[in-house]
N, C-alpha and C positions, 0 to 999 in steps of 0.2 A: 523390455518394459515399455508399456504403452500408457502415456499420461494424457488425460484430458485437462487442459488448462482453460478456465473461463476468464474472460477479461484480459487475455494475453496481449492485446495491443495497447494496454495502458502502461503506465510508468513501471511499476514493480513487476507486473506480469511479463512484460517484454524482456526486462532484464533477467528474470528467472528463466524464461525459455532459452535465451541465448546462453546463459550460464550452464544449464543442464545439457544442451546439445553440444556445447564445447567440451564438457567434462566426460560425457557418456556417449561413445560412438554407437552403441547398440540400442539407445533409447529412441522411441518415436513419440512425437508430440502432436496432438490435435488441438488447435487453438480456436475456441468459440468466442467470438466477440461481436457485439452489436454495432460497433463503430459509432459511438456517440462522439460528441465534440472532443473528448479527452482521449479517445481511442484513435490511434494513428498508425496506418499501415507502414508508413515510413520508419517506424520504430524498429521494424524487422526486415528491411529491404535486403540486408546482408545475408539473411538465411532463407528468404522466400523461395529459393529454388533448391533448397536442401531436400532430398528425397525423404528424409526422416521427419519433415515438418509439413503439416497440412493445416490450412486456414479455412474456417467455415464462418461466414457472416450469419449471425443469428442471435436471438434473444434467449437468455436463460429462462424466461417466463413462457417460452414456447415449448410446451410439454411434449408435443409430437416430435419436434426436432431434437430435443434433449434425449428423449427415449431412443431415437435412432442412432445417436452418436455415442451415448454412454456405454452401450453394450459392447463396444470394441475397446474399451479402456480398462486397464488394471487399477489405475489411480486417478482420482480427481483432485485438482487443486483449484479452489474457488477464489479467484481474485476479483471477479466481476462485482462492481459496486459503483453507485453514485457516491462521491467522496468529498465534495467541496462544501464545507460547513456553511459558508455564506449563501450558496445556492439553496441549501436545505432550509435556511431561514426564510428565503423568498418564496420557495415552493417545495414543501416537503413531499408531495405526492410521488414524484419519480423515485425518491429515496425509499419510501415505504414499498413501492412496487418491486423495484429491483433487489433491494437489500433484504427484504423480508420474504415477499412472495417468491422471488427468484431463487433464493436459498432453499425455501421449502420445496419447490419443484425439483431442484437438483437432488435434494435428499430423498424425495420419493422415488425418483428415477434410479438413483444409486441403490436404493433398497431393493428394487425389483430386479436389478441387474447383478446383484451380489458383488458389488465393487470390493476390491481388496483393501483399499485405503482411501479415505476422503479427508482432505485437509482444508479447513475453512479459514480463510485469512480475515482476521478481525483487526482491531485497533486499540491502542491504549486509551482512547477517548471514552470507551464504554464505562470506565471507572469513575469518570468525572475528575474534579480537581482535588489536589492534595497539598496541604500547606507544608508539611514536613514528612520525612520518611518516604517509603515507596510502596506501591500497591503489590500485593501478592495475588496469585491467580484465584485464590479462594475468597477474596474480598468482595464486598457488596458492590453491585453495579449501580452507578448514579449518573447516567448520561445527561448532558446539559443541552444538547441541540437535537433537532430532528434527525440529523445525520447520525450522531452517536447513539441515539435511541433506536434507530432502525438497525444499526449494527449490533446493539445489545440484544434486540429481539431475535435477530438471526442467530446469535450465539446460543440463546435459550432454546431455539428450535433444534440446533445441532445437538445440544446436551440431551434434549428430550428424546431424540432419535437413538442416541446411544443407550439411554436408560430403558426405553421401551422396546427397542428392536435389537439391541446389542450389536449395532453396526460398528465397523472399524473407523470411528470418527476421531478427529483431532482438531484442536483450535490453536491458532497462533495469533497473539496480540503484540503487535510491534509498535515502537515509538515512531516519531517523525522520520521518514526516509528522505534522503536527498541523493542526487547524482544525475547522470545523463538521462535524457529522454523524459524528464519530468515536465508536464504541461505547465506553461508559464502563467498560471493563476496562483500557484503555491508560492509561499514566501521567498524561498531561496532563488528559484528560477525567475520569479517576477522581479525581484530586486536586481539580480545580475543583469537581466535583459534590459530593464529600465535604464540602468546605469550605462550599459553599452550603447544605448540610444541617447545618452546624455539627458535622461529624464530623472525627476525626483522619485523617491521611493515612499509609498504610503505606509506609515507605521501606526498601528492601532494604539490608542490610549497613551499611557505613559511609557510604553515599550518595555515594561518590566515583566511581561509574561514569560514564564520559564518553560522551555521544551528540551527534551533529550533527543539528540539527533543521531541517526545511524546511517552510514553509507549503504546504499541500496544493495551492493554486492555482498556485504556482510549479512544483510537480512536474507538474501537469496540462499547463502550458505546455511544460515540458521534454519530456514524452511526445509532444506534438504535433510538437515540433521533430524528435525522433527519427523519427517516422513520415514526415515530409516530407523530411528532409535526411540521415537516417542511411544508412550503407552496409550492405547486406545481409550477414549473417554477423558483424556487429560487436556488441560489448557497450558500453553507455554508462553510466557512473556519474553519478548525479544527487545533488547535495548543495548546501547553501547556505553552508557555512562558519560555522554557528552552533554551535560546540562549547561545551557547558556540562556540568558535572557534575550529577548528579541532585539533589544537595543545593542547588546554586546555583539550579537551575530551581525547586525546591520553594520556596525563599525568595522568588523572584520572584513566584510565584503567591500565596504568603501575603501579600506586601506589597500586591499589587494588590487583594486581597480584604479587606485590613484585619485580618489575623490575625497572631498571634505564633507563635514557634517551639514553644510548648507543644502545638500541633496536629500536630507531627511525631511519629509512632510508628515507631521503628526496629524492623524485623522481621527474622526469620531469613532469610539469603540463600538464593536458589534455586540448585539444582545447575547447574554449568557456566555460570555467569554471566560473559559476556564483559566485560572491563574497559573497553575503548574501541573504538569504531568510527570510522573516518575514511576518506573517499574522495578520491582525486585526480580532479578533474572537468575536466582540461585538454581532453579530447576534446569535451566538451559546450561548452566555451568556444569551441573552434574552429568548432563548428557555428553559433555566434552566440547561444547561450543564456546568460543569467545571471539569477540570482534578482532579483526586483523588490522583494520585501517586506523591511521592517525587522523583525528578529526580535521585539523587545520590543513594537512596535506591533501586529504580527500576533498575538502572544500576548494582548495586551489585547483585540483584536477577538474572539479566540476565547473568552476569558472572558466578554465581553459577550454573545456568541451563546448560551452556555450559561445565562447569567443570564436571557436573554429567551426561552428555549425549554425551560422546565422541563417542560412537558407531553411534550416529545419524549423527554427522558432519564429522567424519574422512573419511567415505566412499564417502561423497560428495566432499571433497577436493581432493580425489584421482581420481575421475572420470573426 
């Protein structure tokens, strides 16, 4: 099986590539990545010499390059995206370009090459906030930020290509991921690395924003489940049921690192901050998937990874 992974030097993409090549000895992966600030070749140094792995530096908006690469693939998994909400508020243009136009170019090239399966990686943020209950895949999209709006637009493009062209398309919407190799701008790695440097952690607003966290390897397993067992044209929510407020999560990290609450710095809230995300994952359960990781144990493993890999993250925080 030959898989084209886009954005494979990012956090989830690099973990997915490593997971697939470890599990399947007969699979080949081509990784197309632009190497933006959050794409890091050091994420995959352990497999860069594997004969089954090929890296190509390039942009998914480069239609000539995508056309030349995609013809050799059986499957496309599209992780490529601008993904940091705060950055999208400051400058939405790169998010619109990569997340919308880039997805459209991938779809058009996949259509011409008769790809066997195309999985688009989306996010729970396309639904917007929910006070109680959980979003189902059929619920209305109400994105709150330029980032989530660009991802929602990409989802609609994917759906339109299935309806119009009957392409073998799938969409995965996952909750907040955490684990090794996550760029230290996101909450968990930022807080861990700040505390390891004996710095305070910036907590938005009152700290009562609720998120459902999933360990990245559980998400990678779910993505493979969708590739193998999903129905074309369908959307699948992926979450682990680990709902905690940001303040609860912060206190957990503080405790594991032996710090007290004086290390919390409450900062001004960001515009359009969604209060709570929650996904109904009954479709994934019917496929036979469920998360394997215990949240607190996975969080401890993640903290230990950042403790043991200071050379990886310190240079990123200085850049």
